[in-house]
VEXDREN-2710 file (C-alpha; in Angstrom, 1 decimal):
% VEXDREN-2710
k/r/px/py/pz
1/MET/-80.5/-42.9/2.0
2/ILE/-77.8/-43.8/4.5
3/ARG/-78.0/-47.4/3.4
4/LEU/-76.6/-46.3/0.0
5/PHE/-73.5/-44.7/1.4
6/PHE/-71.4/-47.8/0.6
7/LEU/-71.8/-46.8/-3.1
8/LEU/-70.0/-43.5/-2.7
9/PRO/-66.5/-44.9/-2.1
10/ILE/-67.0/-47.7/-4.7
11/ILE/-68.0/-45.1/-7.4
12/MET/-65.1/-42.8/-6.4
13/CYS/-62.6/-45.6/-6.5
14/ILE/-63.8/-46.8/-9.9
15/VAL/-63.5/-43.2/-11.3
16/TRP/-60.0/-42.9/-9.8
17/TRP/-59.0/-46.3/-11.3
18/TRP/-60.3/-45.2/-14.7
19/TYR/-58.4/-41.9/-14.4
20/LEU/-55.2/-43.8/-13.6
21/ASN/-55.6/-46.2/-16.5
22/SER/-56.4/-43.5/-18.9
23/ARG/-53.3/-41.5/-18.0
24/GLY/-51.0/-44.6/-18.0
25/TYR/-50.4/-44.8/-14.2
26/SER/-50.3/-48.1/-12.3
27/LEU/-52.4/-48.8/-9.3
28/LYS/-49.4/-48.7/-7.1
29/GLU/-48.7/-45.1/-8.2
30/GLY/-52.3/-44.2/-7.4
31/LEU/-52.5/-45.9/-4.1
32/LYS/-52.3/-42.6/-2.2
33/GLY/-55.5/-41.5/-4.0
34/PHE/-57.3/-44.6/-2.9
35/VAL/-56.3/-43.9/0.7
36/TYR/-57.6/-40.3/0.4
37/ILE/-60.9/-41.5/-1.1
38/LEU/-61.4/-44.1/1.7
39/SER/-60.4/-41.6/4.4
40/PHE/-62.7/-38.9/3.1
41/ASN/-65.6/-41.3/2.9
42/ALA/-64.9/-42.6/6.4
43/VAL/-65.1/-39.1/7.8
44/ILE/-68.4/-38.6/6.0
45/VAL/-69.9/-41.8/7.4
46/LEU/-68.6/-41.0/10.9
47/PHE/-70.2/-37.6/10.7
48/PHE/-73.5/-38.9/9.8
49/VAL/-73.4/-41.7/12.4
50/THR/-72.6/-39.1/15.0
51/MET/-75.4/-37.0/13.9
52/LEU/-77.8/-39.9/14.1
53/TYR/-76.6/-40.7/17.6
54/VAL/-76.8/-37.0/18.7
55/THR/-80.3/-36.5/17.4
56/HIS/-81.9/-39.7/18.9
END
């Protein structure tokens, strides 16, 4: 399952991009959202990598 974690930020960014386009915002205006999405996913991945390291 961990090998599929790369899909989570991709799907979240696509949904965010769709939301921005449907509301008439530019990608530049929604850049902060992309940063939040990528930061959130980095924290999730780091947590799981840490848990793998701790439990082995």
